[in-house]
PAZAPA-4460 file (N, C-alpha, C; in steps of 0.05 Angstrom, whole numbers, plus 32768, in hexadecimal, padded with zeros to 4 digits):
% residues 228
    n_x    n_y    n_z   ca_x   ca_y   ca_z    c_x    c_y    c_z   seq   type   mol
   8B8B   883B   89A3   8B9F   882C   8991   8B96   8814   8989     1      M     A
   8B8D   8807   896E   8B8D   87F1   896E   8BA4   87DB   8960     2      S     A
   8BA2   87C4   8965   8BBC   87B5   8953   8BAD   87AA   8941     3      S     A
   8B8F   87A5   8941   8B7D   878D   8938   8B86   878E   891A     4      Q     A
   8B8A   879C   8907   8B9D   879A   88E9   8BAF   8789   88F0     5      N     A
   8BCA   878F   890A   8BDD   8787   8902   8BDE   8765   890C     6      S     A
   8BD3   8761   891F   8BD2   8743   892A   8BBA   8738   892A     7      T     A
   8BA7   8741   891F   8B8A   8729   8913   8B97   8719   88FF     8      G     A
   8B9B   8723   88EC   8BA5   8713   88D2   8BC3   8704   88E1     9      S     A
   8BD6   8708   88ED   8BEA   86FB   88F3   8BE4   86E6   8908    10      Q     A
   8BD3   86E3   8916   8BCB   86D4   8929   8BAA   86CD   892C    11      M     A
   8BA0   86CD   891B   8B83   86D1   8919   8B7C   869D   8910    12      G     A
   8B94   869B   890D   8B8F   8676   8906   8B95   8669   8918    13      Q     A
   8B9F   8679   8931   8BA1   866A   894F   8B99   8673   8965    14      Q     A
   8B94   8669   8974   8B8E   8679   8994   8BA7   8688   8996    15      P     A
   8BA3   8698   89A5   8BBB   86AC   89B3   8BC5   869F   89C4    16      L     A
   8BEB   869C   89C4   8BF5   8699   89D8   8BF0   86AE   89EE    17      S     A
   8C06   86A8   8A03   8C02   86C0   8A16   8C11   86D1   8A14    18      R     A
   8C29   86C9   8A0A   8C3F   86E6   89F6   8C2B   86F2   89DE    19      E     A
   8C19   86EE   89D7   8C0C   86F6   89C4   8BF5   8707   89C3    20      D     A
   8BE6   86F7   89DC   8BD7   870B   89E3   8BDF   8729   89FD    21      L     A
   8BF5   871E   8A08   8C02   8737   8A15   8C14   8749   8A01    22      A     A
   8C1A   8743   89DF   8C1C   8754   89CD   8C09   8762   89C9    23      K     A
   8BF7   8757   89C9   8BD9   8767   89BD   8BD0   8773   89D1    24      L     A
   8BCF   8779   89EB   8BCA   878B   8A02   8BDD   879F   8A03    25      V     A
   8BF2   879F   89F6   8C07   87B4   89FE   8BFE   87C6   89E2    26      A     A
   8BFD   87B7   89CC   8BF9   87C5   89B2   8BE5   87D8   89BD    27      A     A
   8BD2   87D1   89D0   8BBB   87DB   89CA   8BB9   87F8   89E3    28      D     A
   8BCC   87F7   89EC   8BCA   880C   89FE   8BD1   881F   89F1    29      I     A
   8BC8   883B   89FB   8BCB   8855   89F3   8BDE   8863   89FC    30      A     A
   8BF4   8873   89E3   8C0D   8882   89F3   8C0F   8893   8A05    31      P     A
   8C18   8890   8A13   8C18   889B   8A27   8C0C   889A   8A38    32      G     A
   8C05   8879   8A40   8BED   886B   8A57   8BFD   8870   8A75    33      S     A
   8BF6   8872   8A8A   8BFC   886E   8AA1   8BEE   8850   8AA6    34      Y     A
   8BF9   8832   8AAA   8BF0   881B   8AAD   8BF8   880E   8AB9    35      V     A
   8BDA   87FD   8ACD   8BE9   87E4   8AE5   8BDF   87D2   8AD3    36      N     A
   8BF2   87C1   8AD4   8BF4   87A2   8AD0   8BF1   8790   8AE7    37      L     A
   8BDA   877C   8AEA   8BD0   8772   8B02   8BE9   8754   8B02    38      G     A
   8BDD   8744   8B1B   8BFD   8736   8B18   8BEA   8721   8B09    39      I     A
   8C06   8715   8AFF   8BFF   86F7   8AEE   8C03   86FB   8AD1    40      G     A
   8BF0   86EC   8AC2   8BF4   86F4   8A9F   8BFC   8709   8A9E    41      Q     A
   8BE1   871D   8AAE   8BED   8747   8A97   8C0C   8747   8A9A    42      P     A
   8C1A   8740   8AAF   8C33   874B   8AB6   8C3D   874C   8A9B    43      T     A
   8C3E   8738   8A8A   8C48   8731   8A6C   8C49   8748   8A56    44      K     A
   8C3A   875C   8A63   8C2D   876A   8A4C   8C47   877C   8A4B    45      V     A
   8C55   8784   8A63   8C69   8799   8A6D   8C7F   8796   8A59    46      S     A
   8C84   8773   8A4C   8C9C   876E   8A3A   8C96   8779   8A1F    47      D     A
   8C7D   8786   8A19   8C76   8787   89FB   8C6A   87A3   89F3    48      Y     A
   8C72   87B7   8A0F   8C6F   87D7   8A0E   8C85   87E5   8A03    49      L     A
   8C89   87F3   89EF   8C9D   87FC   89DD   8C9E   881B   89EF    50      T     A
   8CC3   8826   89E9   8CC0   8838   89F2   8CB5   8852   89DB    51      P     A
   8CAE   8848   89C4   8CA0   8865   89BA   8C7C   8870   89C8    52      E     A
   8C6E   8850   89DA   8C5B   8858   89E7   8C5A   8861   89FD    53      Q     A
   8C73   8867   8A04   8C7C   886F   8A1D   8C64   8878   8A33    54      Q     A
   8C57   8859   8A38   8C4F   8853   8A4A   8C5B   884A   8A65    55      V     A
   8C4E   8852   8A7D   8C58   885B   8A97   8C4A   8840   8AA5    56      T     A
   8C56   8831   8AB1   8C4A   881D   8AC3   8C4E   8820   8AE3    57      L     A
   8C35   8816   8AEC   8C34   881E   8B04   8C30   8803   8B11    58      H     A
   8C3E   87FD   8B2A   8C35   87E6   8B3A   8C2E   87EF   8B54    59      T     A
   8C1D   87DF   8B62   8C09   87E8   8B7D   8C1F   87E3   8B8D    60      E     A
   8C35   87D3   8B8D   8C46   87D8   8BAB   8C53   87E6   8BAC    61      N     A
   8C50   87FD   8B99   8C5C   8820   8B97   8C78   8825   8B87    62      G     A
   8C6C   881F   8B6F   8C80   8825   8B57   8C79   8834   8B3D    63      M     A
   8C83   8845   8B37   8C7D   8850   8B1F   8C8F   8852   8B06    64      L     A
   8C94   884E   8AF3   8CA4   8845   8AE2   8CAC   8830   8AE0    65      G     A
   8C9F   881D   8AED   8CA5   8801   8AE3   8CB0   87F5   8ACA    66      M     A
   8CC9   87E6   8ABC   8CD2   87E0   8AA8   8CC6   87BF   8AA1    67      G     A
   8CD4   87B9   8A8F   8CCD   8793   8A90   8CD2   8784   8A9F    68      P     A
   8CCE   8765   8AA4   8CD7   8751   8ABA   8CF9   874B   8AB6    69      Q     A
   8D06   875A   8AC7   8D1E   8751   8AD1   8D28   872E   8ACA    70      A     A
   8D3E   8729   8AC3   8D4C   8712   8ABC   8D66   871B   8ABC    71      H     A
   8D6D   86F9   8AC8   8D89   86F9   8AD3   8D96   870B   8AD7    72      G     A
   8DB1   871D   8AD7   8DBA   872F   8AE2   8DB0   874D   8AEE    73      G     A
   8D96   874B   8ADA   8D87   875E   8AE6   8D74   8765   8AFE    74      D     A
   8D72   874B   8AFF   8D5E   8742   8B1B   8D70   874F   8B32    75      I     A
   8D56   8765   8B40   8D61   8771   8B5E   8D3F   8765   8B6A    76      D     A
   8D56   8751   8B83   8D3B   8746   8B8C   8D27   8761   8BA0    77      E     A
   8D31   877A   8BA5   8D1F   878E   8BAD   8D12   879D   8B9B    78      E     A
   8D15   8796   8B80   8D06   879C   8B6A   8CF2   8793   8B5B    79      L     A
   8CD8   878A   8B6E   8CC4   877F   8B60   8CA0   878A   8B5F    80      I     A
   8C99   8779   8B4F   8C79   8786   8B4B   8C67   877B   8B67    81      N     A
   8C56   8782   8B62   8C39   877B   8B6C   8C35   8759   8B77    82      A     A
   8C45   8750   8B5E   8C44   872E   8B5A   8C64   8723   8B61    83      G     A
   8C72   872A   8B73   8C80   872D   8B77   8C99   871B   8B5D    84      K     A
   8C90   872E   8B4A   8CA0   8725   8B35   8CB7   8739   8B30    85      I     A
   8CD3   8733   8B32   8CE9   8743   8B2F   8CE5   8757   8B16    86      P     A
   8CE6   876F   8B11   8CE6   877D   8AFD   8CF7   8797   8AF9    87      V     A
   8CF5   87A2   8ADE   8D11   87B5   8AE2   8D02   87D6   8AE0    88      T     A
   8D0F   87E6   8AEA   8D05   87FD   8AEA   8D11   8815   8AD5    89      E     A
   8D02   882B   8AC5   8D0D   883C   8AB1   8D11   8850   8AB7    90      L     A
   8D1F   8863   8AA8   8D2C   887F   8AB0   8D14   888A   8ABE    91      P     A
   8D20   889A   8AD5   8D02   88A6   8AE1   8CEB   8896   8AEF    92      G     A
   8CF7   8881   8AF7   8CE3   8875   8B04   8CDE   887E   8B27    93      A     A
   8CCD   887A   8B31   8CC6   8884   8B46   8CC5   886D   8B5B    94      S     A
   8CC4   8879   8B79   8CC0   8859   8B8E   8CAE   8871   8BA2    95      Y     A
   8C91   8868   8BB3   8C8D   8877   8BC0   8C7B   8864   8BD0    96      F     A
   8C69   8868   8BED   8C62   8857   8BF9   8C3D   884A   8BEF    97      H     A
   8C3B   8830   8BFE   8C2C   881C   8BF0   8C0C   8836   8BF6    98      H     A
   8C0A   8842   8C0A   8BF0   8859   8C0B   8BEE   8868   8BF2    99      A     A
   8C02   8876   8BEC   8C05   8887   8BD4   8BFE   8876   8BB4   100      D     A
   8C04   8862   8BBA   8BFD   884E   8B9E   8BE8   8844   8B9A   101      S     A
   8BCC   8843   8BAD   8BBD   883E   8BB6   8BAE   8859   8BAE   102      F     A
   8BB6   8874   8BB9   8BA8   8889   8BB0   8BAF   8892   8B90   103      A     A
   8BBD   8891   8B82   8BC3   888C   8B67   8BAC   886C   8B55   104      M     A
   8BAE   8859   8B67   8B98   884D   8B5F   8B76   8855   8B5D   105      M     A
   8B76   8862   8B71   8B53   8860   8B80   8B4F   8884   8B70   106      R     A
   8B65   8897   8B6B   8B53   88B0   8B5F   8B5D   88B5   8B4A   107      G     A
   8B57   88A7   8B38   8B4F   889A   8B1E   8B6C   88A6   8B07   108      G     A
   8B86   88A5   8B0F   8B93   88AB   8AFE   8BA5   8892   8AF0   109      H     A
   8B99   8884   8AEF   8BA6   8871   8AE2   8B91   886A   8AC9   110      L     A
   8BA1   886F   8AAE   8B8D   886B   8A8D   8B7F   884C   8A95   111      D     A
   8B98   8838   8A91   8B93   8826   8A8D   8B96   8808   8AA6   112      V     A
   8B8B   87F3   8AAF   8B9A   87DB   8ABA   8B90   87C5   8AB2   113      C     A
   8BA3   87B6   8AAB   8B96   879B   8AA5   8B96   8784   8ABB   114      V     A
   8B87   8780   8ABA   8B7F   8766   8AC7   8B76   8749   8AC4   115      L     A
   8B7F   873C   8ACA   8B7A   8717   8AC8   8B54   8715   8ADA   116      G     A
   8B52   8702   8ACF   8B2E   86FA   8AD9   8B2B   86E0   8AD6   117      A     A
   8B11   86DC   8AEF   8B08   86C1   8AEB   8AEF   86B9   8AD7   118      F     A
   8ADE   86DF   8AD8   8AD2   86DC   8ACB   8AC1   86FF   8AC3   119      Q     A
   8AC1   870B   8AB7   8AB6   871B   8AA6   8A96   871C   8A99   120      V     A
   8A8A   8726   8AA4   8A70   872D   8A9D   8A69   8739   8A88   121      S     A
   8A4F   873C   8A78   8A4D   874F   8A5F   8A48   8768   8A69   122      T     A
   8A3D   876C   8A7F   8A41   8787   8A89   8A59   8791   8A95   123      G     A
   8A74   8786   8A92   8A8C   878B   8A9C   8A97   878A   8ABD   124      G     A
   8A81   8776   8AC2   8A88   8772   8AE2   8AA0   875D   8ADF   125      D     A
   8AB5   8766   8AF4   8AC8   875C   8AF0   8AC9   8745   8B0E   126      L     A
   8ACF   8725   8B09   8AD0   8714   8B27   8AF3   8713   8B18   127      A     A
   8AFF   870F   8B29   8B22   870B   8B26   8B31   86FE   8B4A   128      N     A
   8B29   8701   8B60   8B32   86FB   8B74   8B2D   86E8   8B78   129      W     A
   8B16   86D5   8B81   8B0F   86C0   8B82   8AFB   86B3   8B77   130      S     A
   8B04   8692   8B72   8AF4   867E   8B71   8AE1   866F   8B88   131      T     A
   8AE0   8678   8BA0   8AD9   866C   8BB6   8AD9   8654   8BBF   132      G     A
   8AF2   864A   8BB1   8B06   8631   8BB9   8B17   863D   8BDA   133      A     A
   8B16   862F   8BE1   8B1C   8629   8BFB   8B34   8630   8C00   134      P     A
   8B50   8635   8BEC   8B5D   8639   8BE9   8B64   8654   8BD7   135      D     A
   8B54   8658   8BD0   8B4F   867E   8BC4   8B63   868A   8BD6   136      A     A
   8B65   869C   8BC9   8B7B   86B6   8BD8   8B57   86BF   8BEA   137      I     A
   8B64   86C9   8BFF   8B54   86DD   8C14   8B46   86F1   8C11   138      P     A
   8B56   870A   8C02   8B40   8715   8C02   8B4A   8725   8BE0   139      A     A
   8B34   873D   8BDA   8B33   8747   8BC6   8B53   875A   8BBD   140      V     A
   8B5F   8763   8BDA   8B6D   8779   8BCD   8B6A   8789   8BBC   141      G     A
   8B8C   8791   8BB1   8B87   87AD   8B9F   8B73   87AA   8B7C   142      G     A
   8B6A   8794   8B78   8B66   8795   8B61   8B44   87A4   8B63   143      A     A
   8B3D   87A7   8B72   8B24   87AB   8B7D   8B26   87DB   8B78   144      M     A
   8B39   87DA   8B7D   8B49   87FC   8B7B   8B49   87FF   8B5E   145      D     A
   8B5B   87E8   8B54   8B59   87F0   8B37   8B4A   87F0   8B24   146      L     A
   8B32   87D7   8B2C   8B27   87D2   8B18   8B10   87E7   8B14   147      A     A
   8B09   87FE   8B2C   8AF5   880C   8B2D   8B09   8832   8B2E   148      I     A
   8B1F   8825   8B29   8B32   8847   8B30   8B37   884D   8B16   149      G     A
   8B45   883D   8B04   8B4D   8837   8AF2   8B3C   8841   8ADE   150      A     A
   8B44   8858   8AC2   8B2F   885F   8AB4   8B21   8843   8A97   151      K     A
   8B2D   8836   8A92   8B2F   8816   8A86   8B38   8806   8A8E   152      E     A
   8B2A   87EE   8A92   8B38   87CD   8A9A   8B2D   87BE   8A84   153      V     A
   8B4B   87BB   8A7F   8B51   87A9   8A6A   8B52   8781   8A7D   154      F     A
   8B46   8777   8A76   8B4B   8759   8A7B   8B5D   8743   8A6A   155      V     A
   8B6C   8735   8A77   8B7D   8727   8A6E   8B6E   86FF   8A73   156      M     A
   8B65   86F3   8A63   8B5F   86D7   8A63   8B60   86C4   8A59   157      M     A
   8B60   86AC   8A5F   8B53   8694   8A44   8B37   8699   8A51   158      S     A
   8B2E   8695   8A2E   8B0F   869E   8A30   8AFF   8681   8A37   159      L     A
   8AFF   8666   8A34   8AFC   864E   8A45   8B03   8648   8A5D   160      F     A
   8AFB   863C   8A6E   8AF5   862C   8A86   8AFC   8610   8A86   161      A     A
   8B07   860C   8A90   8B17   85E5   8A90   8AFA   85D6   8A87   162      K     A
   8AE1   85DD   8A89   8ACB   85D5   8A83   8AC2   85DA   8A67   163      D     A
   8AD3   85EA   8A57   8ABE   85F7   8A3E   8AB1   8607   8A3D   164      G     A
   8AA4   8611   8A57   8A9D   8626   8A5A   8A9A   8645   8A57   165      T     A
   8A9F   865B   8A47   8AA8   8674   8A49   8AA4   8682   8A63   166      P     A
   8ABB   8698   8A6B   8AC2   869A   8A85   8AC1   86BF   8A80   167      K     A
   8AA9   86CD   8A67   8AA2   86DB   8A62   8A7E   86D5   8A64   168      I     A
   8A74   86E0   8A7F   8A5A   86CF   8A7B   8A44   86E6   8A85   169      V     A
   8A25   86DE   8A8E   8A15   86F1   8A82   8A16   86FA   8AA6   170      A     A
   8A18   86F0   8AB7   8A25   86FA   8AD2   8A36   86F6   8AE2   171      D     A
   8A48   86FF   8AF2   8A5A   86E5   8B05   8A4D   86DB   8B13   172      C     A
   8A5A   86C7   8B15   8A59   86B2   8B2F   8A66   86AE   8B43   173      S     A
   8A7C   86BF   8B3D   8A97   86B9   8B4E   8A92   86DD   8B5E   174      Y     A
   8A9A   86DB   8B7A   8A9F   86EC   8B85   8A9F   8711   8B70   175      P     A
   8A9C   8724   8B6E   8AA9   8735   8B64   8AB9   8748   8B63   176      V     A
   8AC0   8753   8B60   8AD9   876A   8B5D   8ADB   8785   8B51   177      T     A
   8AC0   8787   8B40   8AC0   87A3   8B3C   8AA7   879D   8B2C   178      G     A
   8A94   87AE   8B2B   8A7C   87B7   8B1B   8A84   87C5   8B04   179      L     A
   8A7C   87BA   8AE8   8A77   87CD   8AD2   8A97   87D9   8ACD   180      G     A
   8AB0   87D2   8AD5   8AC2   87D9   8ACA   8AD3   87D1   8AAF   181      C     A
   8ACD   87B5   8AB2   8AE4   87A4   8A90   8AD4   87B7   8A79   182      V     A
   8AE3   87C7   8A6B   8ADE   87CA   8A4F   8AF0   87BC   8A35   183      S     A
   8B06   87AC   8A2D   8B08   879E   8A2B   8B11   8780   8A38   184      R     A
   8B10   8768   8A26   8B18   874C   8A33   8B29   8746   8A1E   185      V     A
   8B42   8737   8A1E   8B57   8737   8A14   8B52   870D   8A14   186      Y     A
   8B4A   8700   8A03   8B54   86E3   8A0E   8B63   86D5   89F3   187      T     A
   8B65   86BE   89F5   8B72   86B3   89E8   8B5F   86A7   89CE   188      D     A
   8B43   86AB   89CE   8B37   86AD   89B9   8B2E   86C2   89AA   189      H     A
   8B2A   86D3   89B7   8B21   86EB   89AF   8B21   8706   89BA   190      G     A
   8B1F   8722   89AA   8B1F   8738   89C4   8B06   8737   89BC   191      V     A
   8AFB   8743   89D3   8ADA   874D   89D6   8ADE   8773   89E5   192      F     A
   8AC9   877C   89E0   8AC2   8790   89EA   8AB0   8799   89F7   193      L     A
   8AB1   87A4   8A0B   8A93   879F   8A18   8A90   87C9   8A1B   194      I     A
   8A73   87D1   8A10   8A70   87E7   8A00   8A52   87E7   8A0B   195      E     A
   8A50   8801   8A13   8A3A   880D   8A26   8A27   8816   8A09   196      G     A
   8A0D   880C   8A0B   89F3   8814   89FB   89DA   8820   8A07   197      Q     A
   89C4   882C   89F7   89B4   8838   8A09   899C   8821   8A13   198      D     A
   89A1   8809   8A06   8994   87F1   8A12   89AB   87DF   8A30   199      G     A
   89BD   87EA   8A29   89D7   87E5   8A40   89ED   87D5   8A2C   200      G     A
   89FB   87C9   8A41   8A1D   87C5   8A37   8A0B   87AC   8A1C   201      P     A
   8A24   87A5   8A0E   8A26   8794   89F9   8A40   878C   89F7   202      R     A
   8A4B   8778   89F6   8A63   8761   89F2   8A63   876A   89CC   203      L     A
   8A7E   8770   89D0   8A7D   8769   89AD   8AA3   875D   89A7   204      V     A
   8A9B   874C   8998   8AB9   8743   8993   8AC6   874A   8979   205      L     A
   8ADE   8754   8981   8AED   876C   8971   8B00   8757   8960   206      R     A
   8B0A   873A   896F   8B1C   8732   895C   8B12   870A   8965   207      E     A
   8B1A   86F9   894D   8B14   86DF   8956   8B38   86D1   8953   208      A     A
   8B37   86BF   896A   8B52   86AF   8960   8B4F   8695   8960   209      Y     A
   8B53   8681   8948   8B53   8668   894F   8B35   865F   8949   210      G     A
   8B25   8668   893F   8B0D   8662   8944   8AF5   867F   8927   211      I     A
   8AE9   8677   891A   8ADD   8685   890E   8AC5   8694   891C   212      A     A
   8AD0   86B0   8922   8AB7   86C5   8930   8A9A   86B8   8932   213      P     A
   8A92   86AF   891A   8A73   86AA   891E   8A77   868F   892D   214      E     A
   8A86   867E   892A   8A8D   8668   893E   8A8C   866F   895D   215      E     A
   8A9F   8681   8960   8AA0   8686   897B   8A8C   8692   8992   216      L     A
   8A7B   86A6   8982   8A62   86B0   8987   8A4E   869E   8991   217      V     A
   8A4B   8687   8983   8A35   8673   898A   8A3B   8665   89A6   218      K     A
   8A55   8668   89AE   8A66   865D   89CC   8A54   866C   89E1   219      R     A
   8A43   8682   89DC   8A41   868D   89F0   8A20   8685   89F3   220      F     A
   8A12   868F   8A07   89F5   8690   8A0A   89E3   86AB   8A05   221      D     A
   89F4   86B9   8A00   89F5   86D7   89FC   89F2   86E5   89DE   222      F     A
   89E8   86FC   89DF   89EE   86FF   89BF   8A12   8714   89C8   223      P     A
   8A1C   8715   89B4   8A34   871E   89AF   8A35   872D   8993   224      V     A
   8A41   873D   8995   8A46   874A   8970   8A61   8748   896E   225      V     A
   8A61   873C   894F   8A7B   873E   8941   8A76   8758   8934   226      I     A
   8A93   8761   8933   8A98   877D   892C   8A9B   877E   890E   227      A     A
   8A94   8798   890D   8A9A   8797   88ED   8A87   878C   88DD   228      G     A
***
């Protein structure tokens, strides 16, 4: 399911906020999917999934049927997602051992996982666990299991680093989480598709926000195809 027609015309004049980005990702998740939302920005996606989509959310720490983030009186301190954020449960929710949760991830039972990233390569390589900084997270954790176990990997991130360089790169310079696993990259300035071709993968700009598509692709030092 694509929200290109409904969101592109409404939000194309300015970069997407984190809320708009989460709404866009939620609209692109196919009905009936089993989905894992990574810690950080991807958790916002749960707030914009509709009951009609019948999407079942999985969380790494052992829950299936997770609902949106909990607020106020709905907060149960023992009911949290993998990022330790209080969440709600939907009818039919279930709980299980951490090992069973990882079996679901590694066994190909998730249709989509949505992850944050420091870098994504044009070949779909994902780097999202360490920048090499002294205070960086010391281990890759479940991100690598999600990256290679889910049928599709969507990434949510800002498009440009603090120095203005794109975080979609020809080759990742940060430690890699998974190789050739990312299929879509959702950013504040555009949605990108990584498509396989006979001559190798290609990067396609599906939609641009806050900047003309022709101007946006000039910011990269490699070819980017403009959809349509």
